[in-house]
ChimeraX commands (.cxc) that place a marker at each C-alpha (Angstrom):
marker #1 position -9.16,7.34,10.65 radius 0.5
marker #1 position -6.67,5.92,13.16 radius 0.5
marker #1 position -3.31,4.26,12.55 radius 0.5
marker #1 position -4.62,0.93,13.79 radius 0.5
marker #1 position -7.60,1.12,11.39 radius 0.5
marker #1 position -5.25,1.62,8.45 radius 0.5
marker #1 position -2.91,-1.17,9.57 radius 0.5
marker #1 position -5.79,-3.62,10.01 radius 0.5
marker #1 position -7.37,-2.54,6.73 radius 0.5
marker #1 position -4.10,-2.98,4.84 radius 0.5
marker #1 position -3.53,-6.43,6.37 radius 0.5
marker #1 position -7.04,-7.38,5.24 radius 0.5
marker #1 position -6.24,-6.00,1.76 radius 0.5
marker #1 position -3.08,-8.15,1.48 radius 0.5
marker #1 position -4.86,-11.28,2.79 radius 0.5
marker #1 position -7.76,-10.74,0.39 radius 0.5
marker #1 position -6.07,-9.44,-2.77 radius 0.5
marker #1 position -2.42,-10.51,-2.72 radius 0.5
marker #1 position -2.58,-14.26,-2.24 radius 0.5
marker #1 position 0.68,-15.78,-1.10 radius 0.5
marker #1 position 2.24,-12.56,0.16 radius 0.5
marker #1 position 3.01,-12.25,3.85 radius 0.5
marker #1 position 2.18,-9.12,5.82 radius 0.5
marker #1 position 3.79,-8.34,9.18 radius 0.5
marker #1 position 2.24,-5.50,11.23 radius 0.5
marker #1 position 4.33,-3.50,13.74 radius 0.5
marker #1 position 7.38,-5.65,13.22 radius 0.5
marker #1 position 10.84,-5.17,14.70 radius 0.5
marker #1 position 13.72,-6.62,12.70 radius 0.5
marker #1 position 17.25,-6.12,13.93 radius 0.5
marker #1 position 17.94,-2.39,13.95 radius 0.5
marker #1 position 14.62,-1.18,12.61 radius 0.5
marker #1 position 10.87,-1.15,13.07 radius 0.5
marker #1 position 8.14,-1.03,10.45 radius 0.5
marker #1 position 4.43,-0.29,10.76 radius 0.5
marker #1 position 3.85,-2.87,8.02 radius 0.5
marker #1 position 6.27,-5.10,6.14 radius 0.5
marker #1 position 5.11,-7.14,3.16 radius 0.5
marker #1 position 7.14,-9.99,1.68 radius 0.5
marker #1 position 6.01,-11.08,-1.77 radius 0.5
marker #1 position 6.11,-14.61,-3.14 radius 0.5
marker #1 position 9.20,-13.57,-5.11 radius 0.5
marker #1 position 10.77,-12.37,-1.81 radius 0.5
marker #1 position 10.71,-8.65,-2.51 radius 0.5
marker #1 position 10.02,-6.50,0.54 radius 0.5
marker #1 position 7.73,-3.50,0.83 radius 0.5
marker #1 position 7.86,-1.34,3.93 radius 0.5
marker #1 position 4.79,0.77,4.70 radius 0.5
marker #1 position 4.89,3.66,7.15 radius 0.5
marker #1 position 1.43,4.78,8.32 radius 0.5
marker #1 position 0.93,8.48,9.10 radius 0.5
marker #1 position -2.36,10.05,10.21 radius 0.5
marker #1 position -1.17,13.62,10.81 radius 0.5
marker #1 position 0.99,16.05,8.86 radius 0.5
marker #1 position 3.06,16.72,11.98 radius 0.5
marker #1 position 3.93,13.02,12.34 radius 0.5
marker #1 position 4.78,12.85,8.62 radius 0.5
marker #1 position 7.21,15.78,8.88 radius 0.5
marker #1 position 8.83,14.35,12.05 radius 0.5
marker #1 position 9.64,11.18,10.09 radius 0.5
marker #1 position 12.38,13.03,8.17 radius 0.5
marker #1 position 14.34,13.44,11.40 radius 0.5
marker #1 position 13.98,9.83,12.58 radius 0.5
marker #1 position 17.01,7.62,13.08 radius 0.5
marker #1 position 17.46,3.96,13.90 radius 0.5
marker #1 position 18.76,2.75,17.25 radius 0.5
marker #1 position 22.34,3.24,16.02 radius 0.5
marker #1 position 21.78,6.90,15.12 radius 0.5
marker #1 position 21.62,6.46,11.33 radius 0.5
marker #1 position 19.05,8.62,9.54 radius 0.5
marker #1 position 16.05,6.55,8.46 radius 0.5
marker #1 position 16.00,7.89,4.88 radius 0.5
marker #1 position 19.74,7.24,4.43 radius 0.5
marker #1 position 19.28,3.64,5.57 radius 0.5
marker #1 position 16.29,3.11,3.24 radius 0.5
marker #1 position 18.02,4.58,0.18 radius 0.5
marker #1 position 21.20,2.57,0.87 radius 0.5
marker #1 position 19.19,-0.58,0.11 radius 0.5
marker #1 position 19.91,-2.15,3.51 radius 0.5
marker #1 position 16.31,-2.15,4.65 radius 0.5
marker #1 position 13.72,-2.89,1.96 radius 0.5
marker #1 position 13.13,-3.01,-1.80 radius 0.5
marker #1 position 10.31,-0.43,-1.78 radius 0.5
marker #1 position 9.18,2.15,0.78 radius 0.5
marker #1 position 5.66,3.62,0.95 radius 0.5
marker #1 position 3.73,6.02,3.13 radius 0.5
marker #1 position 0.08,5.19,3.74 radius 0.5
marker #1 position -2.00,8.21,4.75 radius 0.5
marker #1 position -5.69,9.20,4.84 radius 0.5
marker #1 position -6.67,10.44,1.39 radius 0.5
marker #1 position -5.56,14.02,0.78 radius 0.5
marker #1 position -3.44,14.39,3.95 radius 0.5
marker #1 position -0.15,14.55,2.03 radius 0.5
marker #1 position 0.45,15.46,-1.62 radius 0.5
marker #1 position 2.58,13.12,-3.78 radius 0.5
marker #1 position 5.23,15.83,-4.30 radius 0.5
marker #1 position 5.74,16.10,-0.51 radius 0.5
marker #1 position 7.15,12.58,-0.11 radius 0.5
marker #1 position 10.85,11.90,-0.78 radius 0.5
marker #1 position 11.73,10.90,-4.35 radius 0.5
marker #1 position 12.38,7.25,-3.43 radius 0.5
marker #1 position 9.13,6.86,-1.46 radius 0.5
marker #1 position 5.71,5.96,-2.74 radius 0.5
marker #1 position 2.39,7.24,-1.44 radius 0.5
marker #1 position -0.79,5.26,-0.85 radius 0.5
marker #1 position -4.07,6.91,0.08 radius 0.5
marker #1 position -6.43,5.14,2.50 radius 0.5
marker #1 position -10.14,5.96,2.48 radius 0.5
marker #1 position -13.27,4.48,3.97 radius 0.5
marker #1 position -16.03,3.02,1.86 radius 0.5
marker #1 position -18.31,0.04,1.75 radius 0.5
marker #1 position -18.97,-2.99,-0.40 radius 0.5
marker #1 position -22.34,-4.53,-1.07 radius 0.5
marker #1 position -22.80,-8.12,0.08 radius 0.5
marker #1 position -25.67,-10.55,-0.20 radius 0.5
marker #1 position -26.60,-13.66,1.78 radius 0.5
marker #1 position -29.82,-15.63,1.93 radius 0.5
marker #1 position -30.17,-14.92,5.66 radius 0.5
marker #1 position -29.49,-11.17,5.60 radius 0.5
marker #1 position -30.32,-10.29,2.03 radius 0.5
marker #1 position -28.37,-7.31,0.66 radius 0.5
marker #1 position -26.22,-5.36,3.13 radius 0.5
marker #1 position -23.17,-3.08,3.17 radius 0.5
marker #1 position -19.85,-3.88,4.84 radius 0.5
marker #1 position -17.50,-1.03,5.77 radius 0.5
marker #1 position -14.00,-1.41,4.41 radius 0.5
marker #1 position -10.87,0.68,4.02 radius 0.5
marker #1 position -9.72,1.02,0.42 radius 0.5
marker #1 position -6.23,1.85,-0.83 radius 0.5
marker #1 position -5.13,3.84,-3.87 radius 0.5
marker #1 position -1.53,4.30,-5.04 radius 0.5
marker #1 position -1.03,8.05,-5.50 radius 0.5
marker #1 position 2.69,7.74,-6.30 radius 0.5
marker #1 position 4.61,4.52,-7.00 radius 0.5
marker #1 position 7.81,3.95,-5.01 radius 0.5
marker #1 position 11.22,3.65,-6.64 radius 0.5
marker #1 position 13.05,0.38,-6.19 radius 0.5
marker #1 position 15.88,1.08,-3.74 radius 0.5
marker #1 position 17.40,-2.41,-3.62 radius 0.5
marker #1 position 17.59,-5.57,-5.72 radius 0.5
marker #1 position 18.35,-7.74,-2.69 radius 0.5
marker #1 position 15.68,-10.34,-1.96 radius 0.5
marker #1 position 14.64,-11.59,1.47 radius 0.5
marker #1 position 16.57,-14.75,2.32 radius 0.5
marker #1 position 15.42,-17.68,4.47 radius 0.5
marker #1 position 17.18,-16.29,7.55 radius 0.5
marker #1 position 15.38,-12.93,7.28 radius 0.5
marker #1 position 11.99,-14.59,6.80 radius 0.5
marker #1 position 12.70,-16.89,9.75 radius 0.5
marker #1 position 13.39,-13.80,11.92 radius 0.5
marker #1 position 10.08,-12.26,10.85 radius 0.5
marker #1 position 8.21,-15.47,11.59 radius 0.5
marker #1 position 9.91,-15.80,14.98 radius 0.5
marker #1 position 9.05,-12.22,15.91 radius 0.5
marker #1 position 5.38,-12.82,15.09 radius 0.5
marker #1 position 5.45,-16.18,16.91 radius 0.5
marker #1 position 6.68,-14.56,20.13 radius 0.5
marker #1 position 4.19,-11.71,19.81 radius 0.5
marker #1 position 1.31,-14.16,19.31 radius 0.5
marker #1 position 2.23,-16.13,22.43 radius 0.5
marker #1 position 2.68,-12.95,24.47 radius 0.5
marker #1 position -0.82,-11.81,23.43 radius 0.5
marker #1 position -2.20,-15.25,24.26 radius 0.5
marker #1 position -0.62,-15.13,27.73 radius 0.5
marker #1 position -1.91,-11.59,28.31 radius 0.5
marker #1 position -5.39,-12.63,27.21 radius 0.5
marker #1 position -5.30,-15.64,29.55 radius 0.5
marker #1 position -4.24,-13.44,32.50 radius 0.5
marker #1 position -7.07,-11.00,31.80 radius 0.5
marker #1 position -9.62,-13.83,32.03 radius 0.5
marker #1 position -8.50,-14.85,35.52 radius 0.5
marker link #1:1,2 radius 0.2
marker link #1:2,3 radius 0.2
marker link #1:3,4 radius 0.2
marker link #1:4,5 radius 0.2
marker link #1:5,6 radius 0.2
marker link #1:6,7 radius 0.2
marker link #1:7,8 radius 0.2
marker link #1:8,9 radius 0.2
marker link #1:9,10 radius 0.2
marker link #1:10,11 radius 0.2
marker link #1:11,12 radius 0.2
marker link #1:12,13 radius 0.2
marker link #1:13,14 radius 0.2
marker link #1:14,15 radius 0.2
marker link #1:15,16 radius 0.2
marker link #1:16,17 radius 0.2
marker link #1:17,18 radius 0.2
marker link #1:18,19 radius 0.2
marker link #1:19,20 radius 0.2
marker link #1:20,21 radius 0.2
marker link #1:21,22 radius 0.2
marker link #1:22,23 radius 0.2
marker link #1:23,24 radius 0.2
marker link #1:24,25 radius 0.2
marker link #1:25,26 radius 0.2
marker link #1:26,27 radius 0.2
marker link #1:27,28 radius 0.2
marker link #1:28,29 radius 0.2
marker link #1:29,30 radius 0.2
marker link #1:30,31 radius 0.2
marker link #1:31,32 radius 0.2
marker link #1:32,33 radius 0.2
marker link #1:33,34 radius 0.2
marker link #1:34,35 radius 0.2
marker link #1:35,36 radius 0.2
marker link #1:36,37 radius 0.2
marker link #1:37,38 radius 0.2
marker link #1:38,39 radius 0.2
marker link #1:39,40 radius 0.2
marker link #1:40,41 radius 0.2
marker link #1:41,42 radius 0.2
marker link #1:42,43 radius 0.2
marker link #1:43,44 radius 0.2
marker link #1:44,45 radius 0.2
marker link #1:45,46 radius 0.2
marker link #1:46,47 radius 0.2
marker link #1:47,48 radius 0.2
marker link #1:48,49 radius 0.2
marker link #1:49,50 radius 0.2
marker link #1:50,51 radius 0.2
marker link #1:51,52 radius 0.2
marker link #1:52,53 radius 0.2
marker link #1:53,54 radius 0.2
marker link #1:54,55 radius 0.2
marker link #1:55,56 radius 0.2
marker link #1:56,57 radius 0.2
marker link #1:57,58 radius 0.2
marker link #1:58,59 radius 0.2
marker link #1:59,60 radius 0.2
marker link #1:60,61 radius 0.2
marker link #1:61,62 radius 0.2
marker link #1:62,63 radius 0.2
marker link #1:63,64 radius 0.2
marker link #1:64,65 radius 0.2
marker link #1:65,66 radius 0.2
marker link #1:66,67 radius 0.2
marker link #1:67,68 radius 0.2
marker link #1:68,69 radius 0.2
marker link #1:69,70 radius 0.2
marker link #1:70,71 radius 0.2
marker link #1:71,72 radius 0.2
marker link #1:72,73 radius 0.2
marker link #1:73,74 radius 0.2
marker link #1:74,75 radius 0.2
marker link #1:75,76 radius 0.2
marker link #1:76,77 radius 0.2
marker link #1:77,78 radius 0.2
marker link #1:78,79 radius 0.2
marker link #1:79,80 radius 0.2
marker link #1:80,81 radius 0.2
marker link #1:81,82 radius 0.2
marker link #1:82,83 radius 0.2
marker link #1:83,84 radius 0.2
marker link #1:84,85 radius 0.2
marker link #1:85,86 radius 0.2
marker link #1:86,87 radius 0.2
marker link #1:87,88 radius 0.2
marker link #1:88,89 radius 0.2
marker link #1:89,90 radius 0.2
marker link #1:90,91 radius 0.2
marker link #1:91,92 radius 0.2
marker link #1:92,93 radius 0.2
marker link #1:93,94 radius 0.2
marker link #1:94,95 radius 0.2
marker link #1:95,96 radius 0.2
marker link #1:96,97 radius 0.2
marker link #1:97,98 radius 0.2
marker link #1:98,99 radius 0.2
marker link #1:99,100 radius 0.2
marker link #1:100,101 radius 0.2
marker link #1:101,102 radius 0.2
marker link #1:102,103 radius 0.2
marker link #1:103,104 radius 0.2
marker link #1:104,105 radius 0.2
marker link #1:105,106 radius 0.2
marker link #1:106,107 radius 0.2
marker link #1:107,108 radius 0.2
marker link #1:108,109 radius 0.2
marker link #1:109,110 radius 0.2
marker link #1:110,111 radius 0.2
marker link #1:111,112 radius 0.2
marker link #1:112,113 radius 0.2
marker link #1:113,114 radius 0.2
marker link #1:114,115 radius 0.2
marker link #1:115,116 radius 0.2
marker link #1:116,117 radius 0.2
marker link #1:117,118 radius 0.2
marker link #1:118,119 radius 0.2
marker link #1:119,120 radius 0.2
marker link #1:120,121 radius 0.2
marker link #1:121,122 radius 0.2
marker link #1:122,123 radius 0.2
marker link #1:123,124 radius 0.2
marker link #1:124,125 radius 0.2
marker link #1:125,126 radius 0.2
marker link #1:126,127 radius 0.2
marker link #1:127,128 radius 0.2
marker link #1:128,129 radius 0.2
marker link #1:129,130 radius 0.2
marker link #1:130,131 radius 0.2
marker link #1:131,132 radius 0.2
marker link #1:132,133 radius 0.2
marker link #1:133,134 radius 0.2
marker link #1:134,135 radius 0.2
marker link #1:135,136 radius 0.2
marker link #1:136,137 radius 0.2
marker link #1:137,138 radius 0.2
marker link #1:138,139 radius 0.2
marker link #1:139,140 radius 0.2
marker link #1:140,141 radius 0.2
marker link #1:141,142 radius 0.2
marker link #1:142,143 radius 0.2
marker link #1:143,144 radius 0.2
marker link #1:144,145 radius 0.2
marker link #1:145,146 radius 0.2
marker link #1:146,147 radius 0.2
marker link #1:147,148 radius 0.2
marker link #1:148,149 radius 0.2
marker link #1:149,150 radius 0.2
marker link #1:150,151 radius 0.2
marker link #1:151,152 radius 0.2
marker link #1:152,153 radius 0.2
marker link #1:153,154 radius 0.2
marker link #1:154,155 radius 0.2
marker link #1:155,156 radius 0.2
marker link #1:156,157 radius 0.2
marker link #1:157,158 radius 0.2
marker link #1:158,159 radius 0.2
marker link #1:159,160 radius 0.2
marker link #1:160,161 radius 0.2
marker link #1:161,162 radius 0.2
marker link #1:162,163 radius 0.2
marker link #1:163,164 radius 0.2
marker link #1:164,165 radius 0.2
marker link #1:165,166 radius 0.2
marker link #1:166,167 radius 0.2
marker link #1:167,168 radius 0.2
marker link #1:168,169 radius 0.2
marker link #1:169,170 radius 0.2
marker link #1:170,171 radius 0.2
view
């Protein structure tokens, strides 16, 4: 399972099962970057870091933001998000290996049965998610309008850049 598969699968999960929540993939906000950032209807934020190898997971402990601050220190200070989760392929990491404040979500492939008159019964592949360890709340601060506007603007610019790139590729 690749990082992009997990990111796309989790976005689909939020769109399908968490109506009203916003999900931002590969988002840069100010000093930091997140693989996935979810903003709930009540304006709580959940940051999800996707890891597909143990080596990458262990390197994350040494990461710092662009100002040299350790990632874990920034998360636990409450300056970044309300909840922090790792999403990994099922069984890659054990719950006791993640920091105390962090949660762990397992991703695994499966399928769901569908039925239409045209096709009859058929299976659709899907990535499923299972919370192996809930995250601790690291901040009570809610996302304000300015923060949400920055997220929206970041996605707006990315969308138009992709559109321009797609247009150039067609020429």
